[in-house]
DOMI-530067 format. One record per residue (C-alpha): residue number from 1; z, x, y. Coordinates in Angstrom, 3 decimals, padded with zeros to 6 digits, always signed. Each point is the difference from the previous one (the first is absolute). Example, Ala and Ser with C-alpha at 12.3 -4.5 7.8 and 13.67 -1.06 7.14 Angstrom:
R loba       pz       px       py
R    1 +007.800 +012.300 -004.500
R    2 -000.660 +001.370 +003.440
***
This chain:
R loba       pz       px       py
R    1 +000.284 +018.015 +014.322
R    2 -002.532 +000.116 -002.264
R    3 -003.622 -000.873 +001.246
R    4 -001.509 -003.001 -001.018
R    5 -002.813 -000.172 -001.813
R    6 -003.245 -000.401 +001.390
R    7 -001.865 -003.403 +000.556
R    8 -003.168 -000.603 -002.131
R    9 -003.043 -001.848 -000.370
R   10 +000.096 -003.278 +002.520
R   11 +003.723 +000.107 +001.004
R   12 -001.151 +003.971 +001.531
R   13 -003.085 -001.228 +001.836
R   14 +001.963 -002.708 +001.482
R   15 +002.826 +002.347 +001.284
R   16 -002.090 +002.057 +001.065
R   17 -002.041 -002.190 +002.051
R   18 +003.195 -001.697 +001.685
R   19 +001.513 +003.814 +000.497
R   20 -003.321 +000.951 +002.411
R   21 +000.369 -002.962 +001.675
R   22 +003.598 +000.479 +000.845
R   23 -000.439 +003.683 +000.963
R   24 -002.874 -001.220 +002.269
R   25 +001.969 -002.269 +001.813
R   26 +002.860 +002.622 +000.779
R   27 +001.947 -000.513 -002.993
R   28 +001.653 +002.985 -002.067
R   29 -000.366 +000.859 -003.422
R   30 +003.244 -000.191 -000.700
R   31 +000.339 -003.650 -000.897
R   32 -002.628 -002.556 -001.030
R   33 -001.093 -002.482 +002.853
R   34 +002.731 -002.788 -000.034
R   35 +001.929 +001.393 -002.690
R   36 +003.599 -000.392 +000.553
R   37 +002.010 +002.882 +000.380
R   38 +002.836 +001.386 -002.000
R   39 +003.283 -001.040 +001.322
R   40 -001.648 -003.258 +001.579
R   41 +001.185 -003.193 -000.666
R   42 -002.148 -002.828 -000.536
R   43 +000.617 -003.525 +000.558
R   44 -001.385 -003.451 -000.577
R   45 -001.793 -000.226 +003.416
R   46 -001.460 +003.537 -000.958
R   47 -001.299 -000.889 -003.187
R   48 -003.661 +000.250 +000.707
R   49 +000.621 +003.857 +000.589
R   50 +000.249 +000.239 -003.980
R   51 -002.804 -001.906 -000.943
R   52 -002.365 +002.854 -000.719
R   53 +002.641 +001.697 -002.320
R   54 +000.866 -002.948 -002.095
R   55 -002.429 -001.529 -002.711
R   56 -001.929 -002.568 +001.138
R   57 +001.288 -002.468 -002.824
R   58 +003.377 +000.445 +001.383
R   59 -000.924 -000.517 +003.555
R   60 -001.076 -003.422 -000.933
R   61 +003.580 -000.743 -001.150
R   62 +001.948 +001.671 +002.560
R   63 +001.949 -003.125 +001.314
R   64 +001.477 +000.341 -003.419
R   65 +001.128 +003.437 -000.054
R   66 +000.492 +000.869 +003.612
R   67 +002.297 -001.807 +002.376
R   68 +001.141 -000.345 +003.620
R   69 +002.807 +002.173 +000.328
R   70 -000.919 +002.565 -002.286
R   71 +000.542 +003.809 +000.923
R   72 -002.786 +001.862 -002.388
R   73 +001.186 +003.829 +000.828
R   74 -003.122 +002.294 -000.514
R   75 +001.217 +003.419 -001.604
R   76 -001.643 +003.293 -000.564
R   77 -002.086 +000.400 -002.713
R   78 +001.964 +001.929 -002.866
R   79 -000.964 +002.061 -002.300
R   80 +000.699 -001.694 -003.568
R   81 -001.803 +002.173 -002.226
R   82 +001.428 -000.109 -003.744
R   83 +002.725 +002.042 -001.298
R   84 -000.860 +003.728 -000.769
R   85 +000.142 -000.344 -004.041
R   86 -002.528 -002.945 +000.279
R   87 -002.650 +002.152 +002.455
R   88 +000.422 +003.051 -002.384
R   89 -000.722 -002.379 -002.816
R   90 -003.538 -001.005 +001.696
R   91 -000.928 +003.382 +000.693
R   92 +000.869 +000.749 -003.392
R   93 -001.685 -002.745 -002.379
R   94 -003.484 -000.628 +001.779
R   95 -001.654 -001.270 -004.057
R   96 +000.171 -003.693 +000.946
R   97 -003.265 -002.370 -000.052
R   98 -000.955 -003.443 +000.232
R   99 -000.950 -001.285 -003.848
R  100 -001.806 -003.026 -001.156
R  101 +001.172 -003.111 +001.472
R  102 +001.670 +001.643 +002.886
R  103 +002.450 +001.810 -002.082
R  104 +001.973 +003.242 +000.532
R  105 -000.262 +002.961 -002.322
R  106 +001.401 +003.448 +000.079
R  107 +002.562 -000.686 +002.374
R  108 +003.418 +001.768 -000.159
R  109 +002.075 -000.354 +003.236
R  110 -000.533 -000.114 +003.663
R  111 -002.567 -001.875 +001.812
R  112 -002.748 -000.595 -002.033
R  113 -002.788 +000.627 +002.389
R  114 +000.962 +002.256 +003.118
R  115 -000.395 -002.725 +003.029
R  116 -001.848 +003.065 +002.091
R  117 -002.660 -000.480 -002.901
R  118 -000.594 -003.382 +000.077
R  119 -003.134 -001.460 +001.898
R  120 +000.549 -003.488 +000.971
R  121 -003.569 +000.239 +001.197
R  122 -002.141 +001.604 -002.291
R  123 +001.983 -000.272 -003.742
R  124 -000.579 -002.628 -001.468
R  125 +003.198 +000.429 -002.150
R  126 +002.123 +000.461 +002.899
R  127 +001.657 -003.659 -000.584
R  128 +000.999 +000.660 -003.355
R  129 +001.443 +003.390 +000.777
R  130 +001.704 -000.892 +002.815
R  131 +001.382 -002.791 -002.139
R  132 +001.309 +002.327 -002.513
R  133 +001.460 +002.315 +002.740
R  134 +001.555 -003.257 +001.171
R  135 +001.147 -000.812 -003.638
R  136 +001.520 +003.556 -000.227
R  137 +001.351 +000.457 +003.772
R  138 +003.034 +002.209 +000.429
R  139 +002.936 -002.273 -000.670
R  140 +002.813 +002.106 -001.360
R  141 +001.446 -000.630 -003.484
R  142 -000.845 -003.654 +000.588
R  143 +002.086 -002.968 +001.883
R  144 +003.224 -001.026 +000.332
R  145 +001.208 -002.592 +002.380
R  146 +002.047 -003.288 +000.351
R  147 -002.039 -003.047 +001.045
R  148 -000.234 -003.508 +001.520
R  149 -002.767 -002.142 +000.122
R  150 -000.199 -002.719 +002.915
R  151 -002.419 -002.968 -000.068
R  152 -001.103 -001.491 +003.297
R  153 -002.322 -003.039 +001.261
R  154 -000.285 +000.428 +003.832
R  155 +002.953 +001.979 +000.614
R  156 +002.335 -001.872 -002.342
R  157 +001.726 +001.295 -002.892
R  158 -000.928 -001.810 -002.915
R  159 +002.316 -000.454 -003.081
R  160 -000.837 +002.454 -003.197
R  161 +000.934 +003.151 +001.519
R  162 +000.664 +002.814 -002.415
R  163 +001.861 +003.601 +000.006
R  164 +000.620 +002.417 -002.361
R  165 -000.614 +003.618 -000.923
R  166 -003.384 +001.849 -000.716
R  167 -000.368 +003.384 -001.599
R  168 -003.212 +001.888 -001.529
R  169 +000.028 +003.300 -001.556
R  170 -003.615 +002.294 -000.607
R  171 -000.150 +001.118 -003.411
R  172 -003.077 +001.499 +000.556
R  173 -001.946 +002.630 +002.472
R  174 +003.294 +001.265 +001.545
R  175 -000.090 +002.982 +002.150
R  176 +003.278 +002.029 -000.510
R  177 -000.737 +003.274 -001.443
R  178 +002.352 -000.920 -002.919
R  179 -002.110 -002.907 -001.066
R  180 -003.133 +001.704 +000.496
R  181 +000.976 +003.123 -001.980
R  182 +001.042 -002.052 -002.974
R  183 -002.311 -003.281 -000.347
R  184 -002.573 +000.361 +002.616
R  185 +001.798 -002.100 +002.347
R  186 +001.310 -002.596 -003.041
R  187 +003.955 -000.595 +000.078
R  188 -000.112 -000.459 -003.480
R  189 -002.839 +002.146 -001.413
R  190 -002.411 -001.969 -002.174
R  191 +001.342 -003.820 +001.604
R  192 -002.813 -002.282 +000.360
R  193 +001.582 -001.314 +003.135
R  194 -000.881 +000.355 +003.754
R  195 +002.565 -002.300 +001.693
R  196 +003.150 -002.103 -000.962
R  197 +001.215 -002.328 +002.937
R  198 +003.097 -002.309 -000.602
R  199 +000.807 -003.157 +002.095
R  200 +003.558 -001.494 +000.139
R  201 +000.736 -003.143 +001.863
R  202 +003.417 -000.512 +001.485
R  203 -001.082 -003.341 +001.832
R  204 -000.140 -003.124 +000.092
R  205 +003.084 -000.380 -002.103
R  206 -002.125 -001.756 -002.719
R  207 -002.219 +003.126 -000.516
R  208 +002.951 +002.323 +000.246
R  209 -000.337 +002.666 -003.400
R  210 -003.345 -001.095 -000.153
R  211 -002.505 +003.458 -000.382
R  212 -003.599 +001.323 -000.594
R  213 -000.945 +003.337 -001.510
R  214 -003.616 +000.967 +000.541
R  215 -001.694 +002.836 -001.580
R  216 -003.769 +001.209 +000.602
R  217 -001.155 +002.556 -001.974
R  218 -001.977 +003.259 +000.437
R  219 -003.314 -001.669 -001.469
R  220 +000.145 -002.664 +002.535
R  221 -002.256 +002.678 +002.033
R  222 -002.954 -000.351 -003.142
R  223 -002.665 -001.959 +000.113
R  224 +001.174 -003.591 -000.482
R  225 -001.008 -000.339 -003.728
R  226 +002.037 +002.614 -000.723
R  227 +002.816 -000.493 +002.278
R  228 +003.248 -001.133 -001.239
R  229 +001.466 -003.019 +001.797
R  230 +003.761 +000.219 +002.045
R  231 +002.494 -001.185 -001.971
R  232 +002.638 -002.369 +001.448
R  233 +003.341 -000.656 -000.953
R  234 +001.954 -002.949 +001.259
R  235 +003.871 -001.382 -000.452
R  236 +001.733 -003.123 +001.460
R  237 +003.689 -000.675 -000.458
R  238 -001.348 -003.686 -000.916
R  239 -001.966 +001.109 -002.868
R  240 +002.374 +002.605 -001.047
R  241 -002.719 +002.347 -001.300
R  242 -002.958 +002.477 +001.169
R  243 -003.467 -001.302 -000.451
R  244 -002.807 +002.581 -000.157
R  245 -003.994 -000.817 +001.321
R  246 -002.911 +002.135 +000.612
R  247 -001.375 -000.394 +003.783
R  248 -003.760 +000.032 +000.052
R  249 +000.433 -000.868 +003.780
R  250 +002.666 -000.648 +002.767
R  251 -001.902 -002.576 +002.179
R  252 +002.137 -003.062 -000.740
R  253 +002.165 -000.374 +003.394
R  254 +003.600 +000.868 -000.324
R  255 +001.793 -003.358 +000.198
R  256 +000.814 -001.622 +003.401
R  257 -001.871 +003.140 +001.744
R  258 -003.269 +000.859 +001.657
R  259 -000.214 +002.956 -002.368
R  260 -001.341 +001.231 -003.196
R  261 +001.336 +002.981 -001.933
R  262 -003.001 +001.739 +000.693
R  263 +000.502 -000.261 +003.647
R  264 +003.331 +001.959 +000.188
R  265 -000.896 +003.107 +002.111
R  266 -003.354 -001.807 +000.323
R  267 -001.175 +001.095 -003.182
R  268 +002.188 +000.340 -003.122
R  269 -002.810 -000.466 -002.607
R  270 -002.411 +001.892 -002.167
R  271 -002.383 +002.016 +001.878
R  272 -002.841 -000.552 -002.713
R  273 +000.163 -003.691 +000.116
R  274 -001.442 -000.417 +003.688
R  275 -003.036 +001.899 +001.688
R  276 +000.705 +001.881 +002.728
R  277 -002.067 +000.723 +003.325
R  278 +001.070 +002.233 +002.659
R  279 -000.842 -001.755 +003.548
R  280 +000.811 +001.896 +002.798
R  281 +002.141 +002.941 +001.509
R  282 +001.923 -000.684 +003.189
R  283 +003.593 +000.036 +001.899
R  284 +002.331 -002.660 +000.006
R  285 +003.254 -000.754 +001.186
R  286 +002.660 -001.071 -002.540
R  287 +003.876 -000.039 -000.555
R  288 +000.068 +003.344 -002.305
R  289 +003.328 +001.353 +000.864
R  290 +002.549 -002.843 +000.605
R  291 +003.589 +000.554 +002.177
R  292 +000.667 -003.649 -001.263
R  293 +002.727 -000.251 -002.794
R  294 -000.263 -003.484 -001.288
R  295 +000.972 -001.131 -003.249
R  296 +002.034 +001.322 -002.121
R  297 +001.708 +001.676 +003.448
R  298 -000.323 -002.942 +001.950
R  299 -001.068 -003.995 -000.228
R  300 -000.879 -000.775 +003.807
R  301 -002.842 +002.314 +000.890
R  302 -002.045 -002.391 +002.397
R  303 -003.761 -000.487 -001.550
R  304 -000.814 -002.012 +002.387
R  305 -000.540 -003.955 +000.360
R  306 -002.071 -000.079 -003.389
R  307 +002.255 +002.610 -001.752
R  308 -002.939 +002.265 -000.779
R  309 -000.266 +002.328 +002.785
R  310 +000.806 +003.517 +000.147
R  311 -000.920 +000.002 +003.619
R  312 +003.802 +001.298 +001.031
R  313 -000.903 +003.464 -001.775
R  314 -001.513 +003.382 +000.556
R  315 -003.644 +000.189 -000.590
R  316 -001.986 +003.010 -000.219
R  317 -003.835 +000.740 +000.144
R  318 -001.279 +000.979 -003.226
R  319 -003.271 +001.259 -001.862
R  320 -000.955 -002.983 -002.348
R  321 -002.569 -000.633 -002.807
R  322 -001.420 -003.697 -000.370
R  323 -000.377 -000.968 -004.079
R  324 -001.566 -002.926 -001.346
R  325 +001.049 -000.981 -003.326
R  326 -001.779 -002.687 -002.133
R  327 +001.457 -001.267 -003.059
R  328 -002.313 +000.279 -003.411
R  329 +002.243 -003.079 -001.606
R  330 -002.318 -003.298 +001.348
R  331 +003.404 -001.729 -000.463
R  332 +002.064 +001.910 +002.630
R  333 +000.710 -001.962 +003.068
R  334 -001.220 +002.549 +002.508
R  335 -003.592 +000.507 +000.716
R  336 +000.789 +003.216 +001.555
R  337 +002.829 +001.808 +001.560
R  338 -000.175 +002.281 +003.187
R  339 +002.625 +002.928 +000.133
R  340 +000.559 +002.063 +003.000
R  341 +001.661 +003.195 -001.403
R  342 +001.804 +003.114 +001.871
R  343 -002.306 +002.902 -000.509
R  344 +002.508 +002.756 -000.341
R  345 +002.719 -001.866 -002.180
R  346 -002.203 -002.645 -001.905
R  347 +002.449 -002.558 +001.110
R  348 -001.534 -003.863 +000.472
R  349 +000.484 -000.460 +003.910
R  350 -001.534 -003.653 -000.417
R  351 -001.964 -002.196 -002.325
R  352 -001.742 -003.116 +000.251
R  353 -001.186 -002.133 -003.237
R  354 -003.014 -002.355 -000.015
R  355 -000.419 -003.325 -002.416
R  356 -002.651 -000.685 -001.594
R  357 -001.886 -001.681 +002.814
R  358 +000.383 +003.247 +001.756
R  359 +002.583 -001.235 +002.276
R  360 +002.922 +001.572 +001.060
R  361 +002.934 -000.828 -001.969
R  362 +002.678 +002.614 +000.317
R  363 +001.171 +002.278 +002.642
R  364 +002.440 +002.926 -001.437
R  365 +001.487 +002.296 +002.520
R  366 +002.481 +002.859 -001.029
R  367 +002.736 +002.065 +002.031
R  368 +000.885 +003.554 -001.236
R  369 +002.620 +002.617 +000.206
R  370 -000.643 +003.539 -000.232
R  371 +002.512 +002.168 -001.921
R  372 +000.218 +002.864 +002.139
R  373 +000.933 -002.214 +003.071
R  374 +003.540 -000.646 -001.254
R  375 +000.666 +002.556 -002.874
R  376 +003.175 -001.613 -001.111
R  377 -001.422 -003.081 -001.280
R  378 -002.111 +002.247 -002.196
R  379 +000.698 +003.277 -001.317
R  380 -001.986 +002.185 -001.827
R  381 +000.389 +001.075 -003.741
R  382 -000.266 +003.406 -002.118
R  383 -003.933 +000.981 +000.549
R  384 -000.372 -002.920 +003.292
R  385 +002.730 +001.465 +002.481
R  386 -001.937 -001.872 +002.749
R  387 -001.342 -003.353 -001.376
R  388 -002.508 -000.632 +002.916
R  389 -000.584 -003.295 -001.462
R  390 -001.367 -003.379 +002.162
R  391 +001.204 -002.771 -001.497
R  392 -000.794 -003.764 +000.442
R  393 +003.415 -001.573 +000.731
R  394 -001.059 -003.615 +000.853
R  395 -002.932 -002.448 -000.140
R  396 -001.319 -003.108 +001.440
R  397 -002.456 -002.123 -001.756
R  398 -001.456 -003.013 +002.539
R  399 -002.331 -002.577 -001.648
R  400 -002.060 -000.614 +002.754
R  401 -001.328 -003.351 -001.489
R  402 +003.376 -001.866 -000.533
R  403 +002.206 +001.832 +002.733
R  404 +002.709 +001.141 -002.902
R  405 +001.388 +003.693 -000.062
R  406 +001.929 +002.261 -002.142
R  407 +002.212 +002.582 +001.192
R  408 +001.271 +003.024 -002.072
R  409 +002.605 +002.594 +001.051
R  410 +000.954 +002.917 -001.749
R  411 +000.853 +002.365 +002.610
R  412 +002.004 +002.286 -002.020
R  413 -003.141 +000.962 -002.140
R  414 +000.272 +003.663 -001.558
R  415 -001.603 +002.088 -002.494
R  416 +003.081 +002.015 -000.946
R  417 -000.201 +000.636 -003.888
R  418 +002.847 -001.935 -002.071
R  419 +000.388 +003.662 -001.615
R  420 -001.539 +002.015 -002.450
R  421 -001.441 -001.006 -003.423
R  422 +003.158 -001.388 -001.830
R  423 +000.722 -002.398 +003.220
R  424 -003.123 -001.080 +000.389
R  425 -000.071 -000.727 -004.113
R  426 +003.096 -001.975 +000.782
R  427 -001.137 -001.833 +002.556
R  428 -002.929 -001.322 -001.666
R  429 +001.166 -000.582 -003.304
R  430 +003.450 -001.277 +000.380
R  431 -001.278 -003.592 +001.416
R  432 -001.835 +000.015 -003.458
R  433 +002.827 +000.885 -002.252
R  434 +002.174 -002.383 +001.887
R  435 -001.995 -002.463 -001.155
R  436 -000.911 +000.954 -003.578
R  437 -003.660 +000.726 +000.660
***
């Protein structure tokens, strides 16, 4: 098992003090004081044992996210280091740097700023470096999944749920040797696109056949005055044609949901549109390798009385960093958002959004699934025989001010490529040709 990175700064001092007190009282160095051990099952009556290993913001709303009858199983911390090709690209390409306006310069592939060299305490650029690492975290060739969105009020399912398919393809900064050899990580050499994402709705019936296609450009990593805006195409059968728009920000709530598009994965926006600060390094319990197989595999998993709980699942103690983002746009609905990221995978574990009065507004919790725990679900491909990908497979969003919630499930999420260049081109272009675009 890969050794966890050392804690630094305030977290290291707290850990050292606790460890000293624990050893002085006759404890051993094998477990932190009070930490639940792998193999244990934590129930509602024992929930207080988890308090020191959960974000304090989460503890405030624990009655919404944990419940009587839960069976929260603690498992061994697994090595979730990324695929060998991603690690090799990180080692090979060391020229990334932070430019004006928090932009990313000189980046080719891999992790832009290796986490072993990022000092949360003493480097004033640590926050934006980690943000770019998060933006370029390893996720295979992209993501493909079937999804279901459920709207909830105090555990009661509300009308207006959604279902469909989502797919995204990375077109730049790829780590497969054949893309690095012929196009510096680009699928199509010279292509200005960074990422293409498509969403197809199959439910409700009135929305079936609707789709959206979003393109993010490589210049989005430049200073804002030079960045090309995201491009969005939308199609509705009722309209009968696709319409195009440029997206300056994605901070308007999704209709019926307690989430904005940039909340997906805790953050799906453009890094340069925010200021970033690294606040802390710590260890947290989180569900990062789910044993659950809910939608689309099954539709009746127990998410607790509120419908927003992952407490009936496997949880691990993970190294984490706490990152704060503040919008540069004064009209953004959030004053700030605090993200807790897994330090090894850079996948978001939790995030907490605050309103203009700096009051806690939304709590977002993610569940994950590691490709190597179930290789049949996520096969490798040419250049990446072992995906080693920590995928997010479910999100819950709780509006603590209204009690409304949203649950998004996509347990079959994977990043195996849809094929080579010709298949990718067909996937991206076919829809536009069908609509005469």
